[in-house]
Structures are given as structure tokens and as C-alpha cells.
C-alpha positions in Angstrom: 26.6 -22.8 -0.1 23.7 -23.4 -2.6 21.5 -21.0 -0.6 24.4 -18.2 -0.8 24.8 -18.6 -4.3 21.4 -18.5 -5.0 21.0 -15.1 -2.8 23.5 -13.9 -4.9 22.7 -14.6 -8.3 19.3 -13.2 -7.4 21.1 -10.0 -6.5 23.2 -10.1 -10.0 20.5 -10.8 -11.8 18.3 -8.1 -10.9 21.1 -5.8 -11.3 20.6 -6.9 -15.2 17.1 -6.0 -15.6 16.4 -1.6 -16.5 13.0 -1.0 -15.4 12.6 2.6 -18.1 9.8 4.1 -15.5 10.1 7.1 -17.6 8.9 5.8 -20.7 7.0 2.4 -20.4 4.3 2.0 -22.7 1.8 -1.2 -23.1 2.1 -3.9 -25.6 -0.5 -5.4 -27.3 -0.3 -8.4 -24.9 -0.4 -6.1 -21.6 -3.1 -3.5 -23.3 -6.1 -4.9 -22.0 -5.2 -5.2 -18.4 -3.2 -2.3 -18.4 -6.1 -0.6 -19.0 -8.4 -2.1 -16.5 -6.0 -1.2 -13.9 -5.0 2.2 -15.5 -8.7 3.5 -14.7 -9.1 2.4 -11.3 -5.3 4.1 -10.8 -5.9 7.7 -12.4 -8.1 7.9 -9.8 -5.3 7.8 -7.2 -3.6 11.2 -6.7 -7.2 13.2 -6.4 -7.8 10.7 -3.7 -4.8 11.4 -2.2 -5.4 15.1 -2.4 -9.1 14.9 -0.7 -7.2 13.0 2.3 -3.9 15.2 2.6 -6.8 18.3 2.8 -9.5 16.4 5.0 -9.3 18.2 8.4 -12.6 16.4 10.0 -14.9 18.1 12.3 -13.5 18.1 15.7 -15.0 21.4 16.8 -18.3 20.8 15.9 -18.2 16.9 17.6 -16.6 18.6 20.7 -19.7 21.0 20.9 -22.1 18.6 20.5 -20.7 16.3 22.7 -19.6 18.8 25.8 -22.7 21.3 25.2 -25.3 18.8 24.1 -28.7 20.0 21.8 -30.7 19.4 19.6 -28.9 22.3 17.4 -25.3 21.3 18.5 -25.9 17.5 17.4 -27.7 18.7 14.1 -24.8 20.5 13.1 -21.9 18.2 14.1 -24.2 15.4 11.9 -24.3 17.8 8.9 -20.4 18.8 9.4 -19.5 15.2 9.3 -21.6 13.6 6.7 -19.3 15.2 3.7 -16.5 13.6 5.2 -18.3 10.5 5.2 -18.4 10.4 1.8 -15.3 11.1 1.0 -13.8 7.8 3.4 -16.3 5.8 1.5 -14.6 6.7 -1.5 -11.2 5.5 0.2 -12.8 2.0 1.2 -14.1 2.0 -2.2 -10.8 2.4 -4.0 -9.7 -0.1 -1.6 -12.3 -2.4 -3.0 -10.7 -1.6 -6.6 -7.5 -2.4 -5.6 -8.6 -6.1 -4.1 -10.3 -6.9 -7.1 -8.0 -6.0 -9.6 -4.2 -6.6 -7.7 -4.8 -10.5 -8.4 -4.8 -10.0 -12.0 -1.6 -7.9 -11.8 0.1 -10.7 -9.5 -0.7 -13.0 -12.1 0.1 -11.4 -15.6 3.9 -10.9 -13.5 4.4 -14.0 -11.6 3.5 -17.0 -13.5 6.3 -19.1 -15.1 9.5 -16.9 -15.0 8.8 -13.7 -13.1 12.4 -11.9 -14.1 11.1 -12.5 -17.7 8.0 -10.9 -16.9 8.7 -7.6 -15.4 11.8 -7.4 -18.0 9.6 -7.6 -21.0 6.4 -6.6 -19.4 7.6 -3.0 -18.3 3.9 -1.2 -18.3 2.6 -3.4 -15.7 5.8 -4.1 -13.9 5.1 0.3 -13.4 1.8 -0.3 -12.5 3.0 -2.6 -9.9 5.2 0.2 -8.6 2.1 2.9 -9.5 -0.1 0.4 -6.7 3.2 0.4 -3.8 3.4 4.4 -4.5 -0.6 5.1 -4.0 -0.7 2.8 -1.2 2.5 3.7 0.9 1.6 7.7 0.2 -1.8 6.6 1.5 -1.1 4.8 4.8 1.0 8.0 5.4 -1.8 10.4 4.8 -3.8 8.4 6.8 -1.6 7.5 9.7 -0.9 11.1 10.6 -4.7 12.4 10.7 -6.5 11.4 14.1 -9.7 13.1 12.2 -10.5 10.7 10.0 -11.0 7.7 13.4 -12.5 11.0 15.7 -15.5 11.6 12.6 -16.0 7.9 12.0 -16.3 7.0 15.5 -18.5 10.1 16.2 -20.8 8.8 12.8 -21.1 5.4 14.0 -22.5 6.5 17.5 -25.0 9.1 15.9 -26.1 6.6 13.0 -28.6 4.8 16.0 -29.8 7.7 17.2 -30.6 9.1 13.2 -32.2 5.4 12.7 -34.2 5.9 16.1 -35.6 9.5 15.0 -36.4 8.3 11.3 -34.0 10.8 9.9 -31.9 7.9 8.0 -33.5 8.1 4.8 -30.6 9.5 2.6 -27.8 8.7 4.3 -25.9 6.4 1.9 -23.7 4.4 4.5 -25.3 2.1 6.6 -24.7 -0.2 9.4 -23.8 -2.8 7.8 -20.8 -0.8 5.2 -20.2 1.4 8.2 -18.6 -1.4 10.0 -16.9 -2.6 7.3 -15.3 0.7 7.1 -14.6 0.7 10.9 -12.5 -2.1 10.2 -10.7 -0.8 7.4 -9.8 2.7 8.7 -9.2 1.5 12.1 -6.2 -0.2 11.3 -2.7 2.3 10.4 -2.1 1.4 7.1 -5.1 0.0 5.9 -4.3 0.2 2.0 -0.9 -2.4 2.5 -3.3 -4.4 4.8 -5.9 -5.1 1.8 -2.4 -5.7 -0.2 -1.1 -7.8 1.7 -4.5 -10.0 2.8 -5.8 -9.9 -1.1 -2.5 -11.6 -2.0 -2.6 -14.3 0.8 -6.0 -15.1 0.2 -6.0 -14.6 -3.4 -2.8 -18.0 -3.4 -4.9 -20.1 -1.2 -7.3 -20.3 -4.5 -7.5 -23.3 -6.2 -5.8 -23.1 -9.4 -4.9 -19.2 -9.4 -2.2 -19.6 -11.6 0.6 -18.6 -9.5 2.5 -19.6 -6.7 3.2 -18.2 -3.4 7.3 -19.0 -4.5 6.6 -17.3 -8.0 5.1 -14.3 -5.9 7.8 -13.8 -3.8 10.4 -14.5 -6.2 8.9 -11.3 -8.4 8.5 -9.4 -5.8 12.4 -9.8 -4.7 13.3 -8.9 -8.0 11.8 -5.9 -8.2 12.8 -4.6 -4.5 16.2 -5.5 -5.9 15.7 -3.9 -9.5 14.7 -0.9 -7.8 17.2 -0.4 -5.3 19.7 -1.0 -8.0 18.5 1.6 -10.3 18.4 4.0 -7.1 22.2 3.3 -6.2 23.6 3.5 -9.9 21.3 6.7 -10.2 19.7 5.4 -13.5 17.4 8.2 -13.0 18.0 12.0 -12.9 14.1 13.4 -11.4 14.1 12.7 -7.7 10.2 11.9 -7.9 10.9 9.3 -10.4 13.9 8.1 -7.6 11.4 8.3 -4.6 9.0 5.9 -6.9 11.5 4.0 -7.0 12.4 4.3 -3.3 8.5 3.6 -2.5 8.2 0.3 -5.5 11.1 -1.3 -3.5 9.5 -0.7 0.3 6.6 -1.8 -1.0 7.8 -5.0 -2.9 10.0 -5.7 0.4 6.8 -5.1 2.6 4.4 -7.3 0.5 7.3 -10.1 0.5 7.4 -9.8 4.7 4.1 -10.8 4.4 4.4 -13.4 1.8 6.8 -15.3 2.6 6.7 -17.9 5.5 10.0 -17.0 6.9 9.5 -13.3 5.7 12.1 -10.7 4.6 15.1 -10.0 7.0 16.3 -13.5 7.2 20.0 -13.9 6.2 18.8 -16.5 3.4 16.3 -13.4 1.7 17.0 -12.7 -1.9 15.7 -9.1 -1.1 19.1 -6.9 -0.1 17.0 -5.6 2.9 20.5 -4.1 4.1 21.0 -2.2 0.9 17.1 -1.0 1.0 17.6 0.4 4.1 20.7 2.0 3.6 19.0 3.6 0.8 16.4 4.8 2.0 18.0 6.5 4.7 20.9 7.8 2.8 18.6 9.0 0.1 20.2 12.9 -0.6 16.6 14.3 -1.0 15.4 12.9 2.0 11.7 12.6 2.3 12.0 8.9 3.5 11.1 9.3 6.8 7.1 7.6 6.2 9.0 4.7 4.7 11.6 3.8 7.1 8.3 3.6 9.4 6.6 1.3 7.2 9.2 -0.9 7.0 9.4 -0.2 11.0 6.0 -1.0 11.6 4.4 -2.5 8.4 6.7 -5.8 8.3 5.5 -8.8 10.4 8.9 -10.4 10.7 11.3 -7.5 12.0 12.0 -8.4 15.6 11.9 -12.3 14.5 14.8 -13.9 16.9 16.6 -14.6 13.4 16.5 -11.2 12.1 20.2 -10.5 12.1 20.7 -8.1 15.1 22.3 -5.8 12.5 19.5 -5.5 10.5 17.6 -4.6 13.5 19.9 -1.7 14.7 19.5 -0.2 11.2 15.7 0.0 11.8 15.8 1.1 15.6 
């Protein structure tokens, strides 16, 4: 009975908080960290644009493989190199996220996560910004096989270029190429960075927060965003989609951090509401978020996940 009351109280308390995503301005206490995070996040739109426009070098790679010659090899190599430079930009951005995300987690999750979200709305908005970017990026990356194809060709050809002494001006060499390969091999690399960074940070001695406080903050974030969408607190579809991405990102990260995941009956996240909000959003455009819940979470197929939740995401 106590677990049920805590569960219901959590949903009720979340409903009492309004995060004004359209007008959030950093307070003096938030300003320094907000500036650090803003400096990184402001690169996001340009990176997403580059990712969506990334067409790859498949034509020239195929020609170099099917009709091998020094000329075709050189053409394919020169076509791939600018793309690899772009891929390094994406990877470097993930390193910035890896560095800054724990700071945001501490600011929002220490002591009283509920009060932190309500009183530090500019940082709460940036948490939403992170989830918004990560889910957009992973969705675009997942449907673009050119990234993997180009980078696989690059790594295969790199060793030949080294033997031919043609690697003097190459920026992405073996060690970095290996790290980038691991990053892009994962279907949803940015969310993987968030989950692994958070989990690793929480094992650090004296990190300033507990796993419990992080999951509490994430559950509030998910439930607050759900509540604002359900109650039509914003008229703009753009802001509502932002809420849905923040809600989905918080739900996924919760599932990675909480030992029993987000789908259990005792979960403080209103998972049924999350799924239904995505499925019934009148403007559409939520298929990628539904797929993220299906394929990026860890515990959906656990034995104790209610059958009805599994069916909702079937």
C-alpha cells in the first residue's frame, strides 16, 4: 500500500510543477553552468543539419571496390575524407556532452530534485535540450547507412595509406578511428553516451548525488512533460514535440539507471501515459520516439514488465 501511495503522490506532485520551456531564463545561480552548457548545445542545430544532409560516398566506394585501380581508389578516398571530418565533429560533440552532462545532473538532482527542477528552470530546459538533441541525432543516424559504410571504407583504406606514406595530413588516425568506430557502430550512439556517462559518474566516490536522486529527477522530468502535453499547456506543436522528446529521453535514461528499470508496476514514471501520449499526438511525428522506447530501453522485455505495456509497444 505504501508503494502505491508513493507512486500516486509522485504523479500528483509532478502535475503541480510547470516548466516554462518557452520563457526560461537562467538565474544568477544558474548562469555559470548554463553558459557552459549553452556553448556546447548551440552547436546542435548545425550538427543535426549536417547529419540529415550526409549523403555519403557510396557511388565512389562501390567503383573503387568493383573496379579497383589507383585512380578509383584515390577518388573514393578523397570523397570519403570530408565526410570523416564531419563524423569527427559528431564524435567530438559527444565528448563535450560526456564532460558536461554530469554537471547538469548534479545541479538538478542533488538534495531535492523536485525543487531543483522547479527553481532552476533554465537548467531544466537544458536537460530537455540535451534529450531533444540526442533523440533527434540518434533517429537521423539510425536511418543513414552511409555513415557506417563510409567509415568502414575509411578504416580499411587507412592502413594502405599509411603503407604508401600518404597519411601525413590525415586527422583521424588509428586510435581516434577505433574510438569513433565504436561510437558509430551503436544504433543510438548519443543516448548510449548519456546512459554510460551517467552510470559511470554515479560510481565515482563523492560525486555529489545518488542513483536514487537521479532517478527521482528523471521520473519528475518525464511526468511533468507528460502532464504539460496532456493539459495542453503549450499551443505550439514545436514546444509540445520538445516536451515529448524530453519525456521520452528521461524515461529511457531512467530505465538505464534504475536497477529494475522503468516498466515495473512500482515505477514512479507514468509509462502507460508516456506511450499513449506518443501514440495519440495529433500532429504525428512521434514514430522515432516510440521506436526509441522499443529499442533503446533495457527492461521492456523483462519478465515482470506488465503485458499491457509490452502490447502497447508491440
